[in-house]
C-alpha positions in Angstrom: -23.1 -98.6 -64.0 -25.2 -96.8 -61.5 -23.5 -98.2 -57.9 -24.7 -98.4 -54.8 -21.3 -97.9 -52.4 -22.6 -99.3 -48.7 -20.6 -98.5 -45.3 -18.2 -96.0 -47.2 -16.1 -94.4 -45.1 -14.5 -91.1 -45.7 -11.1 -92.3 -46.3 -11.9 -94.4 -49.3 -14.2 -92.4 -51.1 -11.4 -90.5 -52.6 -9.5 -93.5 -54.0 -12.9 -94.4 -55.3 -14.0 -91.2 -57.0 -10.2 -91.0 -58.5 -10.6 -93.7 -60.3 -13.9 -94.3 -61.5 -13.1 -91.1 -63.1 -16.9 -90.3 -64.1 -16.8 -94.1 -65.3 -19.5 -95.0 -63.2 -22.6 -93.5 -61.6 -21.6 -93.8 -57.7 -23.4 -93.0 -54.5 -21.7 -93.1 -51.2 -24.4 -93.9 -47.9 -22.0 -94.9 -44.4 -25.1 -96.7 -43.9 -24.5 -100.6 -43.9 -26.0 -103.3 -46.1 -28.7 -105.1 -44.5 -32.6 -106.0 -44.6 -33.9 -102.8 -43.7 -31.5 -101.0 -45.3 -31.6 -103.0 -48.7 -34.3 -101.1 -50.0 -32.0 -97.9 -50.3 -30.7 -100.1 -53.9 -33.9 -99.7 -55.3 -32.7 -98.4 -59.1 -29.2 -99.1 -59.3 -27.3 -101.8 -61.1 -24.7 -102.7 -58.7 -24.0 -102.1 -55.0 -20.3 -102.3 -53.0 -20.0 -103.8 -49.4 -17.5 -104.0 -46.8 -16.8 -107.0 -44.1 -18.9 -105.5 -42.1 -22.5 -105.1 -44.1 -24.9 -108.1 -44.6 -25.3 -109.9 -47.5 -27.0 -113.7 -46.1 -29.9 -115.1 -48.4 -32.9 -112.6 -46.9 -30.4 -109.7 -48.1 -29.4 -111.2 -51.4 -32.9 -112.1 -52.4 -34.7 -108.2 -51.3 -31.6 -106.9 -53.9 -32.2 -109.0 -56.8 -36.2 -107.8 -55.9 -35.0 -104.9 -56.6 -33.1 -105.1 -59.9 -29.1 -105.7 -58.4 -27.5 -107.9 -60.5 -23.7 -107.1 -59.1 -22.3 -107.0 -56.3 -18.3 -106.5 -55.0 -16.5 -106.7 -52.1 -14.0 -103.9 -50.7 -12.7 -107.5 -49.2 -11.2 -110.5 -49.4 -13.0 -112.0 -46.7 -16.7 -112.8 -47.8 -17.7 -114.9 -44.9 -20.9 -112.1 -44.6 -22.0 -113.5 -48.1 -24.4 -115.9 -49.3 -22.0 -116.3 -52.5 -24.0 -119.9 -53.5 -27.4 -118.9 -53.0 -26.2 -115.0 -54.6 -25.2 -117.2 -57.2 -28.0 -119.9 -57.0 -30.5 -116.6 -57.6 -28.7 -114.6 -60.3 -26.2 -112.3 -58.6 -22.3 -111.8 -59.8 -19.7 -111.4 -56.9 -16.4 -110.2 -56.9 -14.0 -109.8 -54.6 -10.8 -107.9 -53.9 -8.0 -110.5 -53.6 -4.3 -110.0 -52.3 -4.7 -106.0 -51.9 -1.6 -106.2 -49.3 -1.2 -109.2 -47.7 1.8 -107.3 -46.6 -0.7 -104.8 -45.1 -2.5 -107.2 -42.7 0.9 -109.4 -41.9 2.8 -106.4 -41.1 -0.2 -105.3 -38.2 -0.1 -108.8 -37.0 3.9 -108.3 -36.4 2.7 -105.0 -34.6 0.3 -106.6 -32.5 2.7 -109.5 -31.7 5.5 -107.1 -30.3 3.0 -105.0 -28.4 1.0 -107.6 -26.3 4.5 -109.9 -26.1 7.2 -105.9 -24.9 3.3 -105.1 -23.3 4.0 -101.6 -25.1 0.7 -100.3 -24.6 0.8 -101.1 -21.0 4.6 -99.2 -20.9 3.0 -96.1 -22.6 0.2 -95.7 -20.5 2.9 -95.6 -17.4 4.8 -93.3 -18.3 2.8 -90.3 -19.0 1.8 -90.9 -15.5 5.6 -90.6 -14.7 5.6 -93.7 -13.7 9.4 -95.6 -14.7 9.0 -98.9 -13.1 10.0 -102.0 -15.2 7.5 -105.0 -12.6 5.0 -105.0 -15.0 6.6 -105.1 -18.4 8.7 -108.1 -18.7 8.3 -110.1 -21.9 10.2 -112.4 -23.8 13.0 -112.8 -26.4 11.4 -113.9 -30.1 14.4 -115.4 -30.3 14.7 -119.1 -30.3 10.9 -119.4 -29.8 8.0 -121.3 -31.1 5.7 -119.6 -33.3 3.0 -121.5 -34.4 1.2 -119.8 -38.1 -2.3 -121.4 -38.5 -3.3 -120.7 -42.1 -0.4 -120.3 -44.9 -1.9 -118.8 -47.4 -1.0 -115.5 -48.3 -0.7 -113.6 -45.3 0.7 -116.2 -43.3 3.8 -116.8 -45.7 4.2 -113.3 -45.0 4.4 -114.5 -41.5 6.5 -117.6 -41.6 9.7 -115.7 -43.5 9.0 -112.8 -41.1 9.4 -115.2 -37.9 12.3 -117.1 -39.1 13.9 -113.4 -39.5 13.6 -113.5 -35.8 15.2 -116.5 -35.4 11.8 -118.6 -34.1 11.4 -121.9 -35.6 8.4 -121.4 -37.6 5.5 -124.2 -37.3 2.6 -124.8 -39.2 -1.2 -125.9 -39.8 -3.0 -126.2 -43.5 -5.0 -128.2 -45.6 -2.4 -127.5 -47.6 1.6 -127.7 -47.6 4.0 -125.4 -48.7 6.6 -126.5 -50.3 8.9 -123.4 -50.8 8.5 -122.5 -46.9 9.7 -125.8 -45.8 12.3 -126.1 -47.9 13.6 -122.2 -47.5 12.3 -121.5 -44.0 12.4 -125.1 -42.0 8.5 -124.7 -41.9 6.9 -127.7 -40.3 3.4 -128.5 -41.0 1.4 -130.3 -37.6 -1.6 -131.4 -36.7 -3.4 -128.2 -35.2 -3.9 -129.7 -31.7 -0.2 -130.1 -31.4 0.6 -126.5 -32.6 -1.4 -125.2 -29.9 0.9 -127.3 -27.6 4.5 -126.8 -28.5 3.9 -122.5 -29.4 4.5 -120.0 -27.7 2.7 -117.6 -29.5 0.6 -118.1 -32.3 -1.3 -116.2 -35.3 -4.8 -117.1 -36.8 -4.8 -116.7 -40.8 -7.2 -118.7 -42.3 -11.1 -117.5 -43.5 -13.8 -117.6 -42.1 -15.7 -120.8 -43.2 -18.0 -123.6 -41.6 -15.0 -125.2 -40.9 -13.2 -123.1 -39.5 -16.1 -121.6 -37.3 -15.2 -121.4 -33.3 -12.4 -123.8 -34.7 -10.6 -122.5 -31.5 -12.5 -123.4 -28.1 -12.0 -124.2 -24.4 -10.2 -127.9 -25.2 -8.2 -126.0 -28.0 -7.2 -122.9 -25.4 -5.9 -125.1 -22.4 -3.4 -127.3 -24.9 -2.1 -124.1 -25.8 1.0 -123.6 -23.5 1.1 -121.7 -20.3 1.8 -118.1 -20.8 1.1 -118.6 -25.0 0.6 -115.6 -26.8 -2.0 -115.9 -28.9 -3.1 -112.8 -32.4 -6.2 -112.8 -34.4 -5.6 -110.3 -37.3 -8.3 -112.4 -40.2 -12.0 -112.7 -38.1 -13.5 -113.0 -34.8 -15.8 -116.3 -35.4 -12.6 -118.2 -36.2 -12.4 -118.6 -31.5 -15.3 -118.9 -29.6 -14.6 -116.1 -27.9 -16.8 -116.3 -24.1 -14.4 -119.6 -23.8 -11.5 -117.1 -24.4 -12.5 -114.9 -21.9 -12.7 -117.9 -19.3 -9.2 -119.2 -20.6 -8.1 -115.3 -20.2 -10.1 -114.5 -16.8 -8.2 -118.2 -15.6 -4.5 -117.5 -16.2 -3.8 -119.9 -18.7 -3.0 -117.6 -21.3 -0.4 -115.0 -21.5 -2.1 -112.7 -23.3 -4.3 -112.0 -26.3 -3.6 -109.5 -29.5 -6.9 -109.2 -31.8 -8.0 -106.9 -34.6 -11.9 -108.2 -34.7 -14.2 -109.7 -33.1 -16.9 -111.9 -33.1 -19.4 -109.7 -32.6 -18.4 -106.6 -34.6 -20.8 -105.8 -36.9 -23.0 -102.7 -35.3 -20.3 -101.5 -32.8 -16.8 -101.4 -34.7 -16.3 -98.8 -37.8 -18.8 -96.5 -35.2 -17.7 -94.0 -32.7 -19.3 -95.3 -30.0 -17.9 -92.8 -27.3 -21.1 -90.8 -26.8 -23.6 -93.8 -27.1 -21.3 -96.4 -25.0 -21.4 -100.1 -25.9 -23.7 -102.9 -24.5 -21.8 -106.0 -25.5 -20.8 -107.3 -21.9 -18.4 -109.7 -23.5 -16.6 -106.9 -25.9 -16.1 -104.5 -22.4 -14.7 -107.5 -20.4 -12.1 -107.9 -23.3 -11.1 -104.5 -23.7 -11.2 -104.4 -19.6 -9.0 -107.1 -19.9 -4.7 -105.9 -19.0 -3.0 -108.6 -21.4 -5.9 -108.1 -23.9 -4.8 -105.6 -26.9 -7.9 -105.2 -29.2 -7.6 -102.8 -32.2 -10.2 -101.8 -34.5 -9.9 -103.7 -37.6 -7.7 -101.6 -39.7 -4.9 -103.6 -39.9 -5.8 -103.4 -43.5 -5.9 -99.5 -43.3 -2.6 -98.5 -44.9 -2.1 -96.4 -48.1 -1.4 -98.8 -50.2 -4.1 -101.3 -49.3 -6.6 -98.9 -49.9 -5.5 -97.7 -53.1 -5.4 -101.4 -54.2 -8.8 -101.8 -53.0 -10.5 -99.2 -55.1 -8.2 -100.6 -58.0 -9.4 -104.2 -57.8 -13.1 -102.6 -57.5 -13.5 -100.4 -60.3 -11.8 -103.2 -62.3 -14.9 -105.7 -61.3 -17.4 -102.9 -62.1 -15.7 -102.4 -65.4 -15.2 -106.1 -66.0 -19.3 -106.5 -65.3 -19.8 -103.3 -67.7 -17.9 -104.2 -70.9 -19.1 -107.7 -70.2 -15.7 -109.5 -69.5 -14.6 -112.2 -68.0 -13.9 -110.5 -63.9 -11.0 -112.6 -63.2 -12.3 -111.8 -59.2 -15.8 -113.0 -59.6 -16.9 -115.9 -57.0 -18.2 -119.5 -57.5 -17.8 -121.8 -55.0 -13.9 -121.6 -54.0 -12.4 -121.5 -50.9 -10.2 -117.7 -49.9 -7.0 -118.7 -49.2 -6.0 -115.9 -46.3 
């Protein structure tokens, strides 16, 4: 099978080439998939795309017209692809589920601790030989209430970790997890009540029609004064413009995120020479109580290997005419 890998990055190519072992003819390009680059897929059977590639209807139609039959994603989230549209026009789509929920959960904890204990600010001060503590006050996690928005694979791990810190853990999800309720004293609440009661809130749901901008100004203002918000899911789950205004007003204690609503075209690039033009992103970066990492939560050795293994499994299944367990229909992924 001829496969064109869009948005190919040096740190992932090695695993893909090793696991492929010459079975498929794979070509790697750094360009992201969009309506202009889709023509590069002419003559290929499949394309392999990343979370920031654009696989909307227009792009899918171009790929289909070029003879592409399969699309495999190197991510769990698939909000960047019109799955129903792909199925309707005859394209098969598969994703990479469960590549490492621990990687995402652990990054969430790292962001939480760094934001609460002001580690970035402390490190910057020390490098300037400033060893004062006036601006570095945090709080104990022990005894605090942590709200987990989404108790899927990642959220379930976070419930266990925060419980181990001695936190009272509450959650909101469409589906309850009886195991977590029975073993970790988890209490499910309506989303607004979770916001009102939690000292820390983590976002762990997929981005879809129901969750887009579900967190906006009324929800932010319903949160406890001084609460910390941590997002390792998708930027579009919250309305960034509203968040920036609430942060400016001082209602929230801080925001730590690995994702950004308008990150396409900016993340995964070195913009030091060109700079960035997104004023909203600039405002977030400049805020002292905001930590932003460049969508790196997935970037562990173990996770990258599993992504490569899943990618090859998906391609092999299609090549051999077997049922692919990761093929997407209309189901919703739980993070």
